[in-house]
Structures are given as C-alpha cells and as structure tokens.
N, C-alpha and C positions, 0 to 999 in steps of 0.2 A: 220622749221615751225615758222613764225613770232609770237612773244608774243604780243597779242593786248593789254595787261595791261602796257606795258612799252611805255612811249611817245617817239616817234621816228619821225622825218621828214626826210625822205630819198630822197633827191634831185638827179634826173637823168637828165642830159643835153641831148638836142636832138642829139647833135653831138656824144654821147656815144651809141646811138641805133645801132643795127646790120643792115647794109644795104644789101639789094638784089635787083636783077633785074629778077624777075620771068618769065617775058614775055617781048618781044620787046615793047619800049616805056612806060614800067612800072617800077617804082621805089618804093621800100617799105622800110621803117624805122621800126624795130621791137623793141619794149620794152621788150619782153620776148622771151624765146625759141620759135622758130617757124621754120617749115620745116626742112631745112638742118642746121639750126644754133641751137645747143643745149648746154645750160649751166645749169648743175644740180642744181645750186643754184638760178637759175632765171626762173622758169617754171610758176609762178603764183604769184598773191598777192590777199589775201582773195580768193573770187570766181572768180576774173578777170584772164582770160587765155591769152588774147591778147589785145594790143592797139597799132595798126598799123598807121603809117602815110603814106598814098598812094598818089602818083602822077601817073596819067595816061595821056599821051600826046594824041593829037587829033588822032582819029582812034584806039587807043589802048585799051586793056582791058584784063579781065580774061575770058578765054573760059569756057565753062560749066564744073563745078567742084562741088563735093558732100560733104555735111555736115551731121552730125547726132549728136542729143542731144547737141546742143549748141545755146545760144542766141546770135544773131549778131546785133549789133546797130551801125548805121552808121551816121555820122555828116559831111556835106559837108561844106568845107572852101571857095572854089572858083569853078566856072565852074558848070557842070551838070553831074550827074552819072545816067546812065540807068541800071535798074535792071529788070531781067525776070527769072522767075523760073519755074520748071517742074510741079508745081501745079497750073499754070495759072495765077499767080500773075505777074504784071509789073508795074513799076513806074519810074519816073524821080526825083531824089532827087537834089535839089538845096539848096544854102545857106538859112538858116532859117528854114529847114526842117529836121526832124529826121526819120529814117527808122529802122523798127524792123523785122527781119526774125528769127522765132523760128523754127530750123530745125527739131525738133521732131525725130520721127522715122527714118527720112531720106529724103533729097531732094537735087536736084542740081540747080545751078543757074549760070547765066552769069552776070558780071559787066563790063560796058564799058563806055568810054567817050562818051557823047550823040552824035548821028549822026549829022554831018555837023559843029561840034565845031571847031573852030580854036584856042582855047586856052586850056591848060591842065585843067583837073579837079583834085583838091586836097581834100582829105578827111580823116577823122580820123575813122577808124573801130575797134570797140571793141568786144571782145568775152567774155561771161559770161557763167559759168557752171550753168545749170538749177538744180532745185531739183524735177522736174517732168520729167520722161524719158519715151521714146518710145511713145510719143504722136503724135497728128495729126500735121503736119507743118502749121504754120501760118504766116501771112504777115501784117504789118501795116505801114502807112506813115502819118505823120501829119505835118502841118505847125505850127511854134511857133512864137509868136510875144512878146518877153520879153520886159519889161520895164527896164529903167536903174536902177541900184543899186538894183537888185532883184536876188532871187533864183527861177528859173523856172523848175518845175517838167517835165522831158522829158519821162521817162519811169519808171515803178515800178511794182514790183510784191508784195509789201507790202499791207496788209489788210487795213491799214489806208488810202490808196490812191485809193481804189476800188471806182468806180464812177466818178473819175476825168477824165480829157481829156488825161492824161499820157498813153502812149502805154503800153500794159499789158505784163510783163515779167513773165517766168515761173520760177521765182526764189523769194520765198515767203519773203526773207529778204534782198532784194537789191532794190536799185533805183539810177537812174541817173538823175543828175541836171545840168542846165546851170546857172552859176553864172556871173553876171555883175557888174561892178563899174565904175563910172566915173572917170576922172582924178583926182588923188590925193584923192580919197574917199576911206574910209575903206570898206572892203568887208562887205556885209550884213551877219547877223548870219548865220552859216552854220549848216546843220544837223549833228548830232553826231552819231558816230558808231565806233565800234572796229577796223573796216578797213575803211579807206577812200583813194581813189585814185584821184588825181587832175592832169589834163592836161591842160596847158595853150594854148589856141587857138589863142589869139590876144592880144596885148598891152604888159604890163609889171606888175610885182608884186613884192612888198618888204614884208618881214615878219621876225618873230623871230621863231626859231625852237622849243622852248617850252616857256611857260610863265615864268615871273620872271627873276631875274639877270643871271641865267644860260644860258638863251637862247641866241643864236647867230644870228645875222642879216644875211640874205640871199635875194637873188633876183631871179626872174624867167623871161625868155624870151620865146617867142612863141615856142612851141615844147617841152619844158621843162615839167617835171612831177614830183610829189611828191607822196610817198608812206606814208601815215600818220596812226600812231597808238596811241592810248590814247589821251591825251590832246595836242599833238603836233600841231604846226601851229598856232602861236600867232600873234595877231595885224597885219593881212594881210591888205596891203594898196595898191590900184591900182597906176600905175605909170602915167606919163605925158599924155599918150594917152588912159588911162583908161584900164580896163582888162576884159577879157572874158575867162572862164575856164569851163571845163567839170568836174563834181565832182560825182564820185561813192560813194555812201553810202552802206556799206555792214557790215551785223551783224553776218556773220559766214564765216568760213574759207572754203577752198576746201573740198569737201566730197569725201572721198574714201572708196572703199569697196563695 
C-alpha cells in the first residue's frame, strides 16, 4: 500500500504500459493490472483501478460487456466514441466532452467507433472504486470549454463540488480535473490530496520531483503518467506547445473488506 505521507512522484512512461488487442481493430495500453495482465504490485493507485489508453479503428469496438460497482470516466482525444447501455442510455463522446457511467448494481454496455467514421477514435478511460455500492446505474455526458491556464472540474463526488456542473461520482472523496497551460507557462495551482494521479494528454511538461534542492528535474510526453503522494510534483511548467493533463484528486486509498 502506498504511503501518502511520503512525497513521491512516480513517473510511468506510455511505452511501459501493458499492450493488449482484446478485439479486432482495438488496441489498449493499460496502466494497471487488467484482464489477462496481472502484476500484484500494480493493481491500483489510491482509489483508481484502471487508466487505459484505447484506440478503436473504423468499424471496431467493444461488444456488450458487463460492469458492477465501478465508476467509469471517459475522455476522448480524437474521433468519436458511441456508447449504448442496457439501461437505455446512449451518447456520442467527442473531444471536449466527458462521459461518466456509474455501473452500480450492474449494467452492460457497448463502446464503438461511431458509425461511418473513417479515422480511429482515441480515448482515455479511467475506472474508480465507488464508496456507495449496489446502487442504481446512472449515466452522464457533458461538454467542457476550459480556458487556457486553468483547472477545470470534470467530475466529482466531493461535497464541496455539489451543485456545480461536474458529473457526479459515487466516491465522496475523489474528483477529476482537466489542467491546461499555455506554452512555457507554469501550471495553475493544483488541488492537494494524499493521492493524485496525472495523465498527460497533449503537449509536454517539465517539473521537479519534490520541492527544494533534493528535487530532480523530469519531463513528460503525451501518454506519460505520474503517481503523486505528499508534496511531490514541484514547479511544473508546460513545454513549447503547452500542456493538457487529466488529474485525479483522491483523499483515500482503495477500500477493502
């Protein structure tokens, strides 16, 4: 179990992800143990269970499959993703939109590259453990219009965020943010939490592992991720093309038992 009091910035390169091809025309790169890939030292970080980079070629997708008691959040990078589930929800997710499926007591859904597409759809899909179980499945989809150099709340279960436009998670101490910074600009102030997970979706980023002279300089490219505890991740600055990253704020670890 990760010690949240110890400052640590654990950088994972996109090339280090486990690659699978679960269906024709589908490529998945996994950040954690998933399906046929199991690493007992890499099954979660905080309450985050999965962070998959998915690419679906035209006409490809995932046929109906079932989930239970998991919060599934999807952010599309390019193309369009068609969702349909057994509870009658349907939507098309495009860049600049965030989708949330709360599986609750159980539901099945399909995910496909939208019909008629001639380009792949690429997206990041993240699975979060809820702290409310056996509930009614729910679905949400919203468009986001972030300004430059901002932290935009995408989804949250925190009481402080009730009443905002954020999609509502069934995890009372976690939230997902979109962070943007222009070329050469410092990242805006980031939310603090015992566990933070950052996934760079565009641009590049430089930072120091921890504050002070003991910190070491590092850089990130698209698809790289950071597992952050304590006061790690100091002085982050966007590269020459700016930076965009997804940032999970989590205030408790995985709940077991």
